C-alpha positions in Angstrom: 15.0 -4.9 -21.6 11.9 -5.9 -23.1 10.7 -3.9 -25.2 6.2 -4.4 -26.3 7.2 -6.8 -23.9 8.6 -8.9 -26.4 12.4 -10.4 -24.4 16.2 -11.2 -26.4 14.9 -13.9 -27.2 11.9 -13.8 -28.5 13.1 -11.4 -30.6 16.3 -13.5 -31.6 13.7 -16.2 -32.7 11.2 -13.2 -34.5 14.1 -12.6 -36.5 15.4 -15.7 -37.5 11.7 -16.4 -38.5 11.3 -13.9 -40.6 15.4 -14.5 -42.7 14.1 -18.1 -43.9 10.6 -16.7 -44.5 11.6 -14.0 -46.6 15.6 -15.0 -47.3 17.9 -12.6 -46.8 17.1 -10.5 -50.0 13.7 -9.6 -49.5 14.4 -9.1 -45.4 15.5 -5.8 -46.3 12.9 -4.8 -48.5 10.4 -6.2 -46.2 12.1 -4.0 -43.0 12.0 -1.0 -45.7 8.4 -1.3 -46.1 8.0 -2.0 -42.3 10.0 1.1 -41.8 8.4 3.3 -43.4 4.5 1.6 -42.7 6.1 2.7 -38.7 6.4 5.8 -39.8 3.3 7.1 -41.6 1.9 5.6 -39.2 3.3 7.6 -36.4 2.9 10.6 -38.6 -0.8 9.4 -38.9 -3.6 11.5 -37.7 -5.4 8.3 -35.7 -2.2 7.7 -34.3 -1.7 11.6 -32.7 -5.0 11.2 -31.8 -4.5 7.7 -30.1 -1.1 9.5 -28.1 -3.7 12.8 -27.6 -6.1 10.0 -25.5 -3.9 8.4 -24.0 -2.3 11.3 -22.1 -5.5 12.6 -21.1 -6.7 9.5 -19.5 -2.8 9.3 -17.5 -3.8 13.0 -16.4 -7.5 12.4 -15.0 -7.2 11.8 -11.7 -4.7 14.6 -11.8 -7.8 16.6 -12.9 -9.8 15.8 -10.7 -8.9 15.9 -7.8 -7.3 20.0 -9.2 -11.2 20.6 -10.2 -12.3 18.7 -6.3 -9.4 21.4 -4.4 -8.1 18.6 -3.0 -4.8 18.3 -3.6 -4.8 21.3 -1.1 -6.3 18.4 1.2 -3.8 15.9 -0.2 -0.9 18.0 1.6 -2.6 19.5 4.6 -3.0 15.3 5.2 0.1 14.5 4.5 2.2 18.0 6.3 -0.1 16.3 9.4 0.9 13.0 8.6 5.0 13.7 8.3 4.8 15.8 12.1 2.9 13.1 13.1 5.5 10.1 12.3 8.5 12.6 12.9 7.3 14.0 17.1 8.1 12.0 19.7 4.7 11.9 21.8 7.0 11.0 25.0 8.9 14.7 24.7 5.0 16.6 23.5 3.3 14.9 26.8 3.1 16.4 30.2 5.4 15.1 33.0 1.9 14.4 35.5 1.1 12.2 32.9 3.8 10.1 32.1 5.2 10.1 35.8 4.5 7.1 38.3 1.2 6.8 40.5 1.9 7.3 43.5 1.9 4.5 45.9 -0.8 3.6 47.9 -1.1 3.8 52.0 -0.7 0.9 53.2 -1.9 0.1 56.8 1.1 0.2 59.1 -0.8 -3.0 61.0 -1.0 -5.5 57.3 2.5 -4.6 57.3 3.6 -5.5 59.9 1.6 -8.7 60.0 3.5 -10.1 56.8 6.8 -9.2 57.7 6.4 -11.6 61.0 4.6 -14.5 59.0 8.0 -14.3 55.8 10.4 -14.2 59.1 8.4 -17.3 59.7 8.2 -18.9 56.9 11.9 -18.7 56.4 12.8 -19.7 60.0 10.4 -22.8 59.4 
């Protein structure tokens, strides 16, 4: 798990460096001051404005779609896609479109000549 893009090993390294820099007694005071500073920052008006602006930016694409009435169009497109993916094209096609074309009428004389040529070739 990463918090602020800092992994567990990096966090451990930071803690060890903090203890070495401030000492075991001063690290408690430093942590208390840092916690108080973060608490005050989160409660500040500036932070609330930043969070509000971030939410507006995240919701902006949905607002544009709603204003342009694209939301309904997107729902219709998704419904059509689902119906096309779920339907079997062979079931909806007419039987005449699926059946094989009728065999071509062969000339009886040509068929007889081919038959004789094949028999002669086999006998040779």
